[in-house]
C-alpha positions as CSV (number, residue, x, y, z in Angstrom):
1,M,0.0,0.0,0.0
2,D,1.8,3.1,-1.3
3,R,1.4,6.3,0.7
4,V,2.4,9.8,-0.4
5,E,3.0,13.0,1.6
6,L,0.0,15.3,1.9
7,T,1.8,18.6,1.0
8,R,0.4,22.1,1.4
9,E,0.2,22.4,-2.5
10,I,-2.0,19.3,-2.6
11,I,-4.3,20.5,0.1
12,E,-4.6,23.9,-1.7
13,E,-5.5,22.1,-5.0
14,L,-8.2,20.0,-3.2
15,K,-9.7,23.2,-1.6
16,Y,-9.5,25.0,-5.0
17,H,-11.5,22.3,-6.8
18,R,-14.0,22.1,-3.9
19,D,-14.7,25.8,-4.1
20,R,-14.6,26.0,-7.9
21,T,-17.2,23.3,-8.4
22,G,-19.3,24.0,-5.3
23,I,-19.3,20.2,-4.6
24,G,-18.1,18.9,-1.2
25,S,-16.4,15.7,-0.4
26,L,-19.6,13.8,0.5
27,R,-21.4,14.6,-2.8
28,L,-18.2,13.9,-4.7
29,L,-17.8,10.4,-3.4
30,R,-21.5,9.7,-3.9
31,M,-21.1,10.7,-7.6
32,S,-18.2,8.2,-7.9
33,G,-20.7,5.3,-7.5
34,S,-19.1,1.9,-7.8
35,E,-15.7,3.3,-8.7
36,K,-15.2,4.7,-5.2
37,P,-12.9,2.5,-3.0
38,D,-15.0,0.9,-0.3
39,H,-12.9,2.2,2.6
40,L,-12.8,5.8,1.3
41,T,-15.3,8.1,3.1
42,H,-16.0,11.8,3.1
43,S,-14.6,12.1,6.7
44,I,-11.2,10.9,5.4
45,V,-11.2,13.5,2.7
46,K,-12.3,16.2,5.2
47,N,-9.3,15.3,7.3
48,W,-7.1,15.9,4.2
49,L,-8.6,19.3,3.7
50,H,-8.0,20.2,7.4
51,G,-4.4,19.0,7.2
52,S,-5.0,16.4,9.8
53,N,-3.0,13.7,7.9
54,K,0.7,13.8,7.1
55,T,0.4,11.0,4.5
56,V,-2.4,9.5,2.4
57,K,-3.0,6.5,0.3
58,E,-1.8,7.4,-3.2
59,S,-4.7,5.6,-5.0
60,D,-7.2,7.4,-2.8
61,L,-5.7,10.8,-3.5
62,E,-5.6,10.1,-7.3
63,H,-9.2,9.0,-7.3
64,V,-10.4,12.2,-5.5
65,L,-8.3,14.6,-7.5
66,H,-9.3,12.9,-10.8
67,R,-13.0,13.2,-9.9
68,W,-12.8,16.9,-8.8
69,R,-10.5,18.0,-11.7
70,R,-13.0,16.7,-14.4
71,L,-16.0,18.5,-12.9
72,P,-17.1,21.9,-14.4
73,D,-17.2,25.2,-12.5
74,C,-20.2,25.7,-10.3
75,P,-22.9,27.4,-12.4
76,Y,-24.3,29.3,-9.4
77,G,-21.1,31.1,-8.6
78,T,-17.7,30.5,-6.9
79,R,-17.3,30.0,-3.2
80,V,-15.3,32.6,-1.3
81,V,-13.8,32.9,2.2
82,I,-16.0,35.0,4.5
83,L,-13.5,37.5,5.8
84,P,-14.0,38.9,9.3
85,K,-14.9,42.3,7.9
86,I,-17.6,40.7,5.8
87,R,-19.1,38.8,8.8
88,K,-18.9,42.0,10.8
89,K,-20.8,43.8,8.1
90,L,-23.5,41.1,7.9
91,K,-24.0,41.3,11.7
92,F,-24.1,45.1,11.6
93,Y,-26.9,45.1,9.0
94,R,-28.8,42.4,10.8
95,N,-28.7,44.3,14.1
96,K,-29.3,47.8,12.7
97,T,-32.3,46.7,10.6
98,N,-33.7,44.2,13.0
99,V,-34.3,42.0,10.0
100,G,-33.1,38.5,10.5
101,A,-32.1,35.7,8.2
102,V,-35.6,34.4,7.8
103,A,-37.2,37.8,7.3
104,I,-34.6,39.0,4.8
105,L,-35.6,36.2,2.3
106,R,-39.3,36.5,2.8
107,G,-41.1,37.2,-0.5
108,K,-37.8,36.8,-2.4
109,H,-38.4,33.2,-3.6
110,A,-38.6,34.0,-7.3
111,E,-35.4,36.1,-7.3
112,K,-33.1,34.6,-4.7
113,P,-30.2,32.4,-6.0
114,R,-30.7,28.7,-6.1
115,G,-29.6,27.0,-2.9
116,L,-29.8,30.0,-0.7
117,N,-31.8,29.7,2.5
118,S,-32.0,31.3,6.0
119,N,-30.0,28.5,7.6
120,T,-27.1,29.3,5.3
121,I,-27.2,32.9,6.3
122,N,-27.3,32.0,10.0
123,L,-24.2,29.8,9.6
124,W,-22.4,32.8,8.1
125,L,-23.4,35.0,11.1
126,T,-22.4,32.5,13.7
127,G,-19.1,31.7,12.1
128,E,-19.9,28.0,11.6
129,A,-19.6,28.5,7.8
130,M,-16.2,29.8,6.8
131,R,-17.0,30.0,3.1
132,A,-20.0,31.2,1.0
133,N,-21.3,31.1,-2.5
134,Q,-20.3,34.6,-3.9
135,K,-23.7,35.1,-5.6
136,H,-25.5,34.2,-2.3
137,L,-23.3,36.6,-0.3
138,D,-23.7,39.4,-2.7
139,F,-27.5,38.9,-2.9
140,V,-27.9,39.0,0.9
141,L,-25.6,42.0,1.4
142,E,-27.5,43.9,-1.3
143,L,-30.8,43.2,0.4
144,W,-29.7,44.2,3.9
145,E,-27.9,47.3,2.6
146,A,-31.1,48.4,0.7
147,I,-33.1,48.1,3.9
148,Y,-30.5,49.9,6.0
149,T,-30.2,52.8,3.5
150,E,-33.9,53.3,3.2
151,N,-35.1,56.7,4.4
152,K,-36.5,55.1,7.5
153,V,-34.0,55.4,10.3
154,R,-33.8,52.7,12.9
155,V,-33.0,53.7,16.4
156,E,-32.3,51.9,19.7
157,I,-35.4,51.2,21.8
158,K,-34.9,52.6,25.2
159,K,-36.3,50.8,28.2
160,S,-38.1,53.9,29.3
161,F,-40.0,53.9,26.0
162,V,-40.9,50.2,26.4
163,K,-42.2,51.0,30.0
164,K,-44.3,53.8,28.5
165,L,-45.8,51.4,25.9
166,I,-46.7,48.9,28.6
167,H,-48.2,51.7,30.8
168,H,-50.5,52.7,28.0
169,R,-51.5,49.2,27.2
170,N,-52.4,48.6,30.8
171,R,-54.1,52.0,31.1
172,T,-56.3,51.6,28.1
173,G,-56.9,47.8,28.2
174,V,-56.2,47.7,24.5
175,G,-53.8,45.1,23.3
176,V,-51.5,45.3,20.3
177,L,-53.8,43.5,17.9
178,V,-56.8,45.7,18.6
179,L,-54.5,48.8,18.6
180,L,-53.3,48.2,15.0
181,Q,-56.7,47.1,13.8
182,G,-58.4,50.2,15.1
183,A,-55.7,52.7,14.2
184,Q,-57.0,56.2,13.1
185,E,-54.1,56.6,10.6
186,K,-52.7,54.2,8.0
187,T,-50.4,51.7,9.6
188,P,-46.8,52.1,8.3
189,D,-45.6,49.4,6.0
190,K,-44.0,46.3,7.6
191,L,-45.3,47.2,11.1
192,S,-47.0,44.1,12.5
193,V,-48.3,42.7,15.8
194,A,-45.2,40.5,16.1
195,I,-42.9,43.5,15.8
196,V,-44.6,45.4,18.6
197,Y,-44.7,42.4,20.8
198,S,-40.9,42.0,20.3
199,W,-40.5,45.5,21.7
200,I,-42.6,45.1,24.8
201,S,-41.1,41.7,25.6
202,Y,-37.5,43.2,25.2
203,K,-36.7,40.7,22.5
204,T,-35.3,43.3,20.1
205,E,-33.2,46.5,20.7
206,W,-33.8,48.3,17.4
207,A,-36.8,49.6,15.5
208,R,-37.8,52.0,12.8
209,Q,-38.5,55.4,14.1
210,D,-41.7,55.8,12.2
211,H,-43.0,52.5,13.7
212,L,-42.2,53.7,17.3
213,D,-43.8,57.1,16.7
214,F,-47.0,55.6,15.2
215,V,-47.6,53.1,18.0
216,I,-47.0,55.5,20.9
217,K,-49.2,58.1,19.2
218,E,-52.1,55.6,18.8
219,W,-51.9,54.3,22.4
220,E,-51.6,57.9,23.8
221,R,-54.8,59.0,22.1
222,L,-56.9,56.3,23.7
223,P,-58.9,56.9,26.9
224,D,-58.5,54.9,30.1
225,K,-60.1,51.5,30.0
226,I,-63.7,51.1,31.1
227,T,-63.8,49.4,34.5
228,N,-66.6,47.2,35.7
229,N,-67.9,50.1,37.9
230,S,-68.3,52.4,34.9
231,L,-69.5,49.9,32.4
232,S,-73.2,50.7,33.1
233,S,-72.8,54.2,31.8
234,K,-71.1,53.1,28.6
235,K,-73.3,50.2,27.5
236,Q,-76.3,50.7,25.4
237,K,-79.4,49.0,26.9
238,Y,-81.6,46.9,24.6
239,P,-85.3,46.9,25.5
240,Q,-86.4,43.5,26.4
241,N,-89.9,42.2,27.1
242,T,-89.2,38.6,28.3
243,P,-89.4,38.4,32.1
244,G,-86.4,37.0,33.9
245,R,-84.1,37.2,30.8
246,P,-80.8,38.9,31.3
247,G,-80.6,42.4,30.0
248,L,-79.0,42.8,26.6
249,I,-76.4,45.4,25.6
250,K,-75.2,46.5,22.1
251,L,-71.5,45.9,21.8
252,S,-69.4,48.4,20.1
253,H,-66.7,47.5,17.5
254,E,-64.1,48.2,20.2
255,Q,-65.7,45.9,22.7
256,H,-65.9,43.1,20.2
257,N,-62.3,43.6,19.2
258,D,-61.2,43.6,22.9
259,L,-62.9,40.3,23.6
260,R,-61.5,38.8,20.5
261,N,-58.0,40.1,21.4
262,Q,-58.4,38.5,24.9
263,R,-59.3,35.2,23.2
264,I,-56.2,35.3,21.1
265,R,-54.0,36.5,24.0
266,T,-55.0,33.6,26.3
267,G,-55.7,30.9,23.7
268,V,-58.7,29.9,25.8
269,S,-61.9,29.0,24.0
270,G,-65.4,29.5,25.3
271,A,-65.7,25.8,26.5
272,A,-62.4,26.0,28.3
273,L,-63.4,29.3,29.9
274,L,-66.5,27.7,31.4
275,K,-64.6,24.6,32.5
276,N,-62.0,26.5,34.5
277,A,-64.3,29.2,36.0
278,D,-65.6,29.2,39.5
279,P,-69.1,27.6,39.3
280,K,-70.4,30.3,41.6
281,E,-69.3,33.0,39.2
282,I,-70.9,31.4,36.0
283,P,-74.0,33.2,34.9
284,H,-77.2,31.1,34.7
285,G,-77.9,29.9,31.1
286,I,-74.6,30.7,29.6
287,T,-73.1,28.1,27.2
288,A,-69.9,27.6,25.2
289,E,-71.9,28.0,22.0
290,R,-73.3,31.4,23.2
291,I,-69.8,32.6,24.2
292,N,-68.4,31.6,20.8
293,T,-71.2,33.5,19.0
294,I,-70.2,36.6,20.9
295,L,-66.5,36.1,20.4
296,Q,-66.9,35.5,16.7
297,V,-68.9,38.7,16.2
298,Q,-71.9,36.8,14.9
299,T,-74.2,39.1,16.9
300,E,-74.0,42.8,17.9
301,W,-76.0,42.1,21.0
302,A,-74.9,40.3,24.1
303,E,-76.3,39.5,27.6
304,E,-74.8,42.1,29.9
305,E,-74.1,39.5,32.6
306,Y,-72.3,37.3,30.0
307,F,-70.3,40.2,28.8
308,D,-69.1,41.1,32.3
309,F,-68.3,37.4,33.0
310,L,-66.2,37.1,29.8
311,N,-64.2,40.3,30.6
312,T,-63.6,39.3,34.2
313,E,-62.5,35.7,33.4
314,Y,-60.2,36.7,30.5
315,E,-58.6,39.4,32.5
316,R,-57.5,36.9,35.2
317,I,-56.0,34.4,32.8
318,K,-52.3,34.6,32.1
319,P,-51.4,34.2,28.4
320,H,-49.8,30.9,27.5
321,L,-48.9,31.9,24.0
322,I,-45.4,33.3,23.2
323,I,-43.9,35.1,20.3
324,V,-41.9,32.7,18.2
325,P,-38.3,34.0,18.4
326,E,-36.5,34.5,15.0
327,N,-33.6,32.4,16.1
328,T,-36.0,29.5,16.9
329,V,-37.5,29.8,13.4
330,A,-34.0,29.5,12.0
331,K,-33.4,26.4,14.1
332,L,-36.6,24.8,12.9
333,H,-35.6,25.4,9.3
334,K,-32.1,24.1,10.0
335,H,-33.3,20.8,11.5
336,K,-36.0,20.4,8.8
337,E,-33.4,20.7,6.0
338,R,-30.9,18.6,8.0
339,T,-33.3,15.7,8.5
340,A,-35.4,16.1,5.3
341,I,-38.5,15.5,7.5
342,E,-41.6,17.5,6.9
343,A,-43.8,18.9,9.7
344,A,-46.6,16.3,9.1
345,D,-44.1,13.4,9.2
346,L,-42.5,14.8,12.3
347,L,-45.8,14.5,14.2
348,K,-46.2,10.9,12.9
349,I,-42.8,9.5,13.8
350,S,-42.0,11.4,17.1
351,P,-43.4,10.1,20.4
352,E,-46.1,11.9,22.4
353,P,-46.8,15.1,20.4
354,P,-48.6,17.6,22.7
355,K,-52.4,17.8,22.4
356,G,-53.6,20.3,19.9
357,L,-50.4,20.6,17.9
358,R,-50.9,20.3,14.1
359,A,-48.6,20.3,11.2
360,I,-50.2,23.5,9.8
361,M,-49.2,25.4,13.0
362,I,-45.6,24.5,12.6
363,V,-45.6,25.5,8.9
364,Q,-47.2,28.9,9.9
365,W,-44.5,29.6,12.5
366,M,-41.7,28.8,10.0
367,N,-43.2,30.9,7.3
368,G,-44.0,33.9,9.5
369,I,-47.8,33.6,9.0
370,N,-48.5,33.0,12.7
371,P,-45.9,34.8,15.0
372,S,-47.3,33.2,18.3
373,A,-47.3,29.7,19.6
374,H,-48.0,27.6,22.7
375,K,-44.8,27.3,24.6
376,K,-45.1,23.5,25.0
377,H,-45.9,23.1,21.3
378,L,-42.9,25.1,20.2
379,S,-40.4,23.4,22.6
380,W,-41.6,19.9,21.7
381,T,-41.3,20.6,18.0
382,L,-37.8,21.9,18.3
383,K,-36.7,19.1,20.6
384,A,-38.3,16.4,18.3
385,W,-36.6,17.7,15.1
386,K,-33.3,18.1,16.9
387,S,-33.3,14.5,18.1
388,L,-33.6,13.1,14.6
389,P,-30.5,12.0,12.7
390,D,-29.2,13.6,9.5
391,A,-31.0,12.5,6.3
392,N,-27.8,11.1,4.9
393,S,-26.5,9.3,8.0
């Protein structure tokens, strides 16, 4: 068995062909088919590239070099080293724009280079990837730079400002969803419920100035919330002729929105609300069906006693939904691509999925359609995907 010295020149040629073709050692050996020596693995070739071996089997080296040399240049662009200044620039744009790896590619499916995904970008940012496709890198830098140079300055969010937002939310009793839905002025582009929640939960440090100005202005213009003691003066009474029937009130658009927002905030349905309430506090005659009719805005009239009950019960329930962090979305994408397992299959093959979790929920988190999730659902999904082996292992 003849062995040859693994010189610096040989290592450089191996790396050159890997970067020129865009094909790594694993794929190269798979393309060799039956011609590949049985004992030769991609781990062995990786050790060559890292300079871990002083000598190598001559026939193995000839096989790998022959295979790489005959391959054409990568049609999607050459691979380049991610220099420290480039990585620093990527992180700068990400932090200043508050647009992460998932968000930067949203809506760019038709124009983004083939093979580029959010997981790739996150590997650049963390330093796990030392090289990048030049076209991929140029495309992402151009996108981030365009956002950064927009005439919409992003500023640091001060804690005092966040406290002011929380104060107005508590003072008015109006949540983020209702605030944006009922805004007097047109909502600035790209401002969403998820973005505002990321401010008040201290999950982000930067925001567009026009977004901050809009939200604080909308909350400041709202009056203090109506307490149970003052509800009687605000509710419109509905004449009723049936003896013993609870009085009806006409619900305003704001009152409907507030109830619906509470339903979303807590994730508690009408049936669950009744099940968990103190039996002594449940109004006579109320049913889960009637509650859902009120919550789904299928009627503009509601029993006054029922309305007060809903407000009181929802106010005391702590929310169990959380905003899905962007880095968690990136991890979900990473493990999905690593394992080649779809969300629906994950639920089928993994043990004991939590009650109520469905594949469509996972897809909506990953695509940014639904920014909130049950904490148990999210943690189980990430843990289940993470536990699976690589697709090619």
